[in-house]
C-alpha positions in Angstrom: -55.1 38.9 -5.7 -51.5 37.7 -5.0 -49.5 35.7 -7.4 -48.8 32.3 -5.7 -46.2 31.4 -8.3 -44.0 34.5 -7.5 -44.4 33.8 -3.7 -43.3 30.2 -4.1 -40.4 31.2 -6.2 -39.3 33.8 -3.6 -39.3 31.1 -0.8 -36.8 28.9 -2.7 -33.2 29.9 -2.1 -31.2 30.5 -5.2 -28.4 28.0 -6.0 -25.5 29.1 -8.2 -25.3 27.5 -11.6 -23.3 24.3 -11.7 -23.7 23.7 -7.9 -26.3 22.0 -5.9 -27.3 22.2 -2.3 -27.9 19.0 -0.2 -31.0 19.3 2.0 -30.4 19.3 5.7 -30.9 16.1 7.5 -30.4 14.1 4.3 -26.6 13.5 4.1 -26.9 10.7 1.5 -29.3 12.5 -0.8 -27.1 13.5 -3.8 -28.5 16.1 -6.2 -25.4 16.2 -8.5 -22.8 14.0 -10.0 -20.1 16.0 -8.2 -21.6 15.1 -4.8 -21.9 11.5 -5.7 -18.3 11.2 -7.0 -16.7 13.1 -4.1 -13.8 11.4 -2.3 -15.3 12.3 1.1 -19.0 12.5 0.3 -20.4 13.3 3.8 -19.5 15.8 6.5 -18.9 12.9 8.9 -16.3 11.4 6.7 -14.5 14.7 6.3 -14.4 15.3 10.0 -13.3 11.8 11.0 -10.6 11.8 8.3 -9.3 15.1 9.4 -9.2 13.9 13.0 -7.5 10.7 12.0 -4.7 12.6 10.2 -4.3 15.0 13.1 -4.0 12.0 15.5 -1.4 10.4 13.3 0.6 13.6 13.2 0.4 14.0 16.9 1.9 10.6 17.5 5.3 12.0 16.3 5.6 14.0 19.5 3.9 11.5 21.8 5.5 8.1 21.0 9.1 7.0 21.6 11.5 6.9 18.7 11.5 3.1 18.5 7.7 3.1 18.1 7.8 5.8 15.5 10.3 3.7 13.5 7.9 0.8 13.6 5.0 2.9 12.5 7.0 4.6 9.7 7.9 1.1 8.4 4.2 0.2 8.6 3.2 3.2 6.5 5.7 2.2 3.8 4.5 -1.4 3.8 1.0 0.1 3.4 2.1 1.8 0.2 3.3 -1.6 -1.1 0.1 -3.3 0.0 -2.0 -0.7 -1.9 0.0 -1.5 -5.0 -0.6 -5.2 -4.7 -4.3 -4.4 -4.0 -4.5 -2.5 -7.3 -3.4 -5.5 -9.4 -5.0 -8.3 -7.3 -7.9 -6.7 -5.6 -9.1 -4.2 -8.3 -7.8 -5.9 -11.5 -8.2 -9.5 -10.3 -4.6 -10.6 -11.5 -3.1 -12.9 -8.8 0.5 -11.9 -8.2 3.0 -13.6 -5.9 6.0 -11.8 -7.1 5.5 -8.5 -5.2 8.8 -9.0 -3.4 10.7 -8.9 -6.7 9.4 -5.5 -7.6 10.1 -4.2 -4.1 13.7 -5.4 -4.5 14.1 -3.6 -7.8 12.9 -0.4 -6.2 15.1 -0.8 -3.2 18.3 -1.4 -5.3 17.4 1.3 -7.8 17.0 3.8 -5.0 20.3 2.7 -3.4 22.1 2.9 -6.7 20.8 6.3 -7.6 21.5 7.9 -4.2 24.8 6.0 -3.6 28.1 7.8 -3.9 30.0 7.7 -7.2 33.2 5.7 -7.5 32.5 3.7 -4.3 32.6 0.0 -3.7 29.0 -0.3 -5.0 27.2 1.1 -8.0 26.1 4.7 -7.3 25.1 7.9 -9.1 25.4 10.3 -6.2 21.8 11.7 -6.5 20.7 11.7 -2.9 17.6 13.9 -3.2 14.5 11.9 -2.4 12.5 13.6 -5.2 15.0 12.0 -7.6 15.6 8.5 -6.4 12.0 7.8 -5.3 10.4 8.3 -8.7 13.3 6.5 -10.3 12.7 3.5 -8.0 9.1 3.4 -8.9 9.6 3.9 -12.7 12.3 1.2 -13.0 10.1 -1.3 -11.1 7.1 -0.2 -13.3 9.2 -0.9 -16.4 9.8 -4.5 -15.2 6.2 -4.8 -14.4 5.2 -3.8 -17.9 7.7 -6.3 -19.3 6.1 -9.1 -17.2 2.5 -8.0 -17.8 2.0 -9.5 -21.3 2.1 -12.9 -19.5 -1.1 -11.8 -17.7 -2.9 -11.5 -21.0 -2.2 -15.2 -21.7 -2.4 -16.6 -18.2 -4.7 -16.2 -15.2 -5.5 -17.8 -11.9 -3.1 -20.4 -10.6 -0.9 -20.3 -13.7 -0.3 -16.5 -13.4 0.4 -17.0 -9.7 3.1 -19.6 -10.5 4.7 -17.4 -13.1 4.9 -14.4 -10.8 6.2 -16.7 -8.0 9.1 -17.6 -10.3 10.1 -14.0 -10.4 10.9 -14.1 -6.7 13.3 -17.0 -7.1 14.8 -15.5 -10.2 15.3 -12.2 -8.4 16.9 -13.9 -5.4 19.5 -15.5 -7.6 20.3 -12.3 -9.6 20.6 -10.1 -6.6 22.9 -12.6 -4.7 25.2 -12.8 -7.7 25.3 -9.1 -8.7 27.7 -8.0 -5.9 28.6 -4.7 -7.5 24.9 -3.6 -7.0 23.7 -5.5 -4.0 26.9 -6.1 -2.0 26.3 -9.9 -2.0 24.4 -12.2 0.4 25.2 -11.6 4.1 27.0 -8.3 3.3 24.5 -6.0 1.6 24.9 -2.3 1.1 23.7 1.0 2.3 20.1 1.9 1.4 18.9 5.1 -0.2 19.7 8.2 1.8 16.6 10.3 2.6 17.6 13.8 1.7 15.2 16.6 0.9 16.6 19.9 -0.7 20.0 19.3 0.8 18.7 18.5 4.3 19.4 14.9 5.4 16.5 13.3 7.1 18.5 10.5 8.6 20.2 12.8 11.2 18.9 14.5 14.3 18.2 18.2 13.9 15.2 20.3 15.0 13.5 16.9 15.4 14.9 13.5 15.8 15.6 11.2 12.9 12.7 9.0 13.7 10.3 11.9 13.9 11.4 13.3 10.6 11.1 9.9 8.8 7.7 9.3 10.5 6.2 12.5 9.2 7.7 12.0 5.7 6.3 8.4 5.4 2.9 9.5 6.7 2.7 12.3 4.1 3.8 10.0 1.3 1.2 7.4 2.4 -1.6 9.9 2.3 -0.4 11.0 -1.2 -0.3 7.4 -2.5 -3.5 6.4 -0.9 -5.5 9.4 -2.3 -4.0 8.7 -5.8 -5.1 5.0 -5.6 -8.6 5.9 -4.3 -9.0 8.4 -7.2 -7.7 5.8 -9.6 -10.3 3.3 -8.4 -13.1 5.8 -8.9 -11.9 6.7 -12.4 -12.6 5.1 -15.8 -9.4 3.0 -15.4 -10.6 1.7 -12.0 -14.0 0.7 -13.5 -12.2 -1.1 -16.3 -10.1 -2.9 -13.7 -13.2 -4.0 -11.8 -14.8 -5.2 -15.1 -11.8 -7.4 -15.9 -11.7 -8.7 -12.3 -15.4 -9.7 -12.3 -15.4 -11.3 -15.8 -12.7 -10.6 -18.3 -14.6 -12.2 -21.2 -17.6 -10.0 -20.6 -15.3 -7.0 -20.2 -13.8 -7.7 -23.6 -17.3 -8.0 -25.1 -18.3 -4.6 -23.9 -15.2 -3.0 -25.4 -12.6 -3.0 -22.6 -9.1 -3.6 -24.1 -7.8 -6.4 -21.8 -4.2 -6.2 -22.8 -3.9 -2.5 -22.2 -5.5 -2.5 -18.8 -3.8 -5.6 -17.5 -0.4 -4.1 -18.5 -1.5 -0.8 -16.9 -2.5 -2.6 -13.7 0.9 -4.4 -13.4 2.8 -1.2 -14.2 1.0 0.9 -11.5 1.3 -1.9 -8.9 5.0 -2.3 -9.7 5.4 1.5 -9.3 3.9 1.4 -5.8 6.1 -1.6 -4.9 9.3 0.1 -6.2 8.6 3.2 -4.2 7.8 1.1 -1.1 11.1 -0.8 -1.5 13.1 2.4 -1.8 11.5 4.0 1.2 11.4 1.0 3.5 15.1 0.3 3.5 15.9 4.0 3.8 14.5 3.8 7.3 16.9 1.1 8.4 19.7 2.4 6.2 20.7 -1.2 5.1 19.5 -3.5 2.4 20.4 -7.2 1.9 19.5 -9.6 -0.9 18.1 -12.2 1.5 15.3 -9.8 2.5 13.4 -10.3 -0.7 12.3 -13.9 -0.3 9.0 -15.6 -0.7 8.1 -14.6 2.9 8.0 -11.0 1.9 5.5 -11.7 -0.8 3.4 -13.8 1.6 3.4 -10.8 4.0 2.0 -8.5 1.4 -0.7 -11.0 0.5 -1.6 -11.3 4.1 -1.8 -7.5 4.4 -4.3 -7.4 1.5 -6.4 -10.4 2.5 -6.5 -9.5 6.2 -7.1 -5.8 5.6 -9.7 -6.2 2.9 -9.5 -6.9 -0.9 -10.2 -4.0 -3.3 -10.2 -1.3 -0.6 -7.4 1.2 0.0 -8.2 1.7 3.7 -8.3 -2.1 4.1 -4.7 -2.4 2.7 -3.5 0.3 5.1 -5.3 -1.5 8.0 -3.8 -4.8 7.0 -0.3 -3.4 6.8 -0.6 -1.8 10.2 -1.9 -5.1 11.6 0.9 -7.2 10.2 3.6 -4.6 11.1 2.4 -4.3 14.7 2.2 -8.1 15.0 5.9 -8.5 14.3 7.1 -6.9 17.6 4.8 -9.3 19.5 6.0 -12.4 17.7 9.6 -11.3 18.1 9.1 -11.3 21.9 7.9 -14.9 21.9 11.3 -16.4 22.9 11.1 -14.5 26.2 7.5 -15.8 26.9 7.8 -19.3 25.4 11.1 -21.0 25.9 10.2 -23.6 23.3 10.4 -20.9 20.6 14.0 -19.9 19.8 15.3 -16.7 18.3 18.1 -18.6 16.5 17.2 -19.4 12.9 19.2 -22.7 13.0 16.9 -24.0 15.7 13.4 -25.4 15.2 11.0 -24.0 16.0 12.2 -20.5 15.8 10.4 -17.2 15.8 10.5 -16.7 12.0 8.9 -20.1 11.4 6.2 -19.2 13.9 5.6 -15.9 12.0 5.2 -17.8 8.7 2.7 -20.3 10.3 0.8 -17.4 11.9 0.5 -15.5 8.6 -1.0 -18.6 6.9 -3.3 -19.3 9.8 -4.6 -15.7 9.8 -5.2 -15.8 6.0 -7.2 -19.0 6.4 -9.3 -17.6 9.3 -10.1 -14.4 7.6 -11.0 -16.0 4.3 -13.3 -18.5 6.1 -15.0 -16.2 8.7 -14.6 -12.7 7.3 -13.6 -12.6 3.6 -13.8 -8.8 3.5 -11.1 -8.6 6.2 -10.7 -5.8 8.8 -12.6 -3.5 6.4 -15.6 -5.8 6.6 -15.4 -5.9 10.4 -15.4 -2.1 10.4 -18.5 -2.1 8.0 -20.3 -4.4 10.4 -19.6 -2.3 13.4 -20.5 0.9 11.6 -23.8 -0.6 10.3 -24.7 -1.9 13.8 -24.3 1.5 15.4 -26.1 3.4 12.6 -29.1 1.0 12.8 -29.2 0.6 16.6 -31.5 -0.2 18.3 -33.1 -1.8 15.3 -31.7 -5.1 13.9 -32.5 -4.3 10.2 
């Protein structure tokens, strides 16, 4: 007589200790916490993410230099949008002063990489691995100094306070000529140099190709870091504060600590974005950090999708690729002028368009482009059924 228990045991494949095997045909059946908490939890996500990265890299040899420059700027703006999404989308703290922290990062990077003894303040440290963290850390320091206000204010009051930072920064940067060069004059931005190799000059690849690949790699690094942060204990605390800060305090979440941390991390992202963005154009001017820049970042977050890293990236790409279209309006519509002294001009049209897009997305699709993608994906996964 055979032993059925030994036969059944022999038919079951052995699984190493600490690991689990997902049954075939059940991609969403998780049998361990490791599978459930994975960054890319399905094979389809891994494949499509890899193909998307390869496609983005292949664009560096397919597109023209001008297009690569636009996309590189879009990737940098996506880093800044991810930072704003951390404090506004994940932590629920409304901030209209993102342009202020971007300006601090831009001028910190320019000062650290600028030549010593020149017309403007400079330390002569042109390596990107020096001035990029410095730009983020200085901006994060100012974010931490402003953050205690978030523990006393919220909603509209916090938005007004952060909005005041933009106007305060505009005045300081216009008056501090030794650092900024003054309004209408400006100064050279941070020099992108890596291990003695300047990336703003043509070499094996063109300048635009080198900067494009660099910005793409940095975007991936910052995006993965933000996604892991959202899945961590800190990210769960941010979500609890966003949903109901009183309830979060009751269950033991220290509000002051996490609100300060949210502003610090968001400001770090903004500072790094400021240092990188103006290194592409090579020129930074105090008038660039106006309220319009803050509105652009808000539009990126709301149009792309609040509290999603991929939504912030999609929103930044959408807004950045929309600008070349609006800048060509004077050629298509004679009523729109390219001269800023004439009304209506192309910059006024851009501002109105940002506001209109924000209203339309908030009314018809509050989850933004990310929500549209979820609807399309759900439709094709459930087709031909409607439930």
